[in-house]
N, C-alpha and C positions, 0 to 999 in steps of 0.2 A: 743812910744808903744800905741796901740789904747785901748780905754776904752771898757769895755764889753758891749754888747748890751743889756744886762740885769743885773740889780742889785736887791739884796734882802736884807731885814732886817727882823729880828724876834724878836718880844716882846711877853711878856706874862702879861695878865691882872691879877688884884687882885683876880679875880674869877677863875684863872688858865686856861683861854682861850688863846691858842697860836694864834697870829696874824703874818701872813707872808704877807709881803708888797713887791710887785713887782713893777719894773719900766723898760720899754723898751720892746725889742721883744723877743718872745719865738720861737725858731725854732731849727734846728738840731745842730746849733753851741753854743745854750745857754740852751738847754734842761738839761744838767748836772747841771748847776747852779740853775735851777729850782727844779730838783730832790734834791739836796743837801739842798735847803732852806725848803723842805718839811720833810727832815730827822732830827728828834729831836736829840740834843746832849745828853739828859739823859732820863728821862721818858718820854713816849709818852703822849701826851695831850688827855683828854677826847674829847675835841673839839678844831679843828683847823679852822680858818677862812683865806682864802686867798683873800687879798685885791688887786684887779686888777685895781685899779684907773688909774694907769700910765702905763698900758701895752697897747701898740698900735698894736700889732700883735702877732697871735699864729697860728702855723701851726699843722700838725698831730704829730710832736714831742712832742709838749706841750699837746696835747690831749692824747697821750699815757702816759705822766706821771701823768696826772690827772685821768685817768682810773685806772692805778695801785695804786695810792695814794689811790683813793677812794675804790678800792676793798680791799686794806689792812686795811684801817680805818674801813670799815664794818665787816671784819673778827675778828678784835680786839674789836668790839662793841664801836667804836669811831665815831666822826662825823667829816666831811670834808665839809665846806660850802665855797661858793664864794660870794664876795661882790663887788659892784661898777664896774661891767663888762661893758663895752661900746662897740658899733659897731667898728670894724668888729669882734671883739672876741666874742661877744654874739651871732652873727650870725653863726660862726662857732660851737659853743657849741649847737645851736639850729639844726644844719644841721646833726650833728653826734648823736643828742639826749641826751647829757649829762644834758640838762636844765630839762629833765623829770626825771633824775636819782639823782642828786644833788641839795641841797637847794641853791638857788642863791638870794641873797638880793640886793635891789636897791642901799644902802649905807652900809658902815661899821657900822655906828651908828645903823642902823636898825638890822644888824646881831648881834651886841653885845647885843641889847636890847630884844632879843627873846630867 
C-alpha cells in the first residue's frame, strides 16, 4: 500500500490557536486530506495557522481549498493564516493573488507571536 502524498496533524496552543501542519504534495488526489485537516472536529477556532514548512507542491486543487477555507473563516469572523511557505508554493499563491488576501508569515513562530 502506498503512503499518502500528504499528511496532516492538528494541534491547539494554550491560547486556543489551531495549527494545521502539512507535509507532502497538495493536488487533486490529496485535496480531500487538506480539506479534512482544515475542518475542525468541535468548535471552530478563532484563528487557524496552516504550517506549510514541509509542503513541496500545490496545484489549483489546493488553491480552491484555501480560497473556500479563507472565505468560510472570514464569514465566521475568524482568521486563517499561512506560515513557512516555500517556493514553489509561495509562487503559486502570488500568481493567484492569495498573498494579498491572506496573512502569510515567514515562520510558524512569527505567526504565533503576532
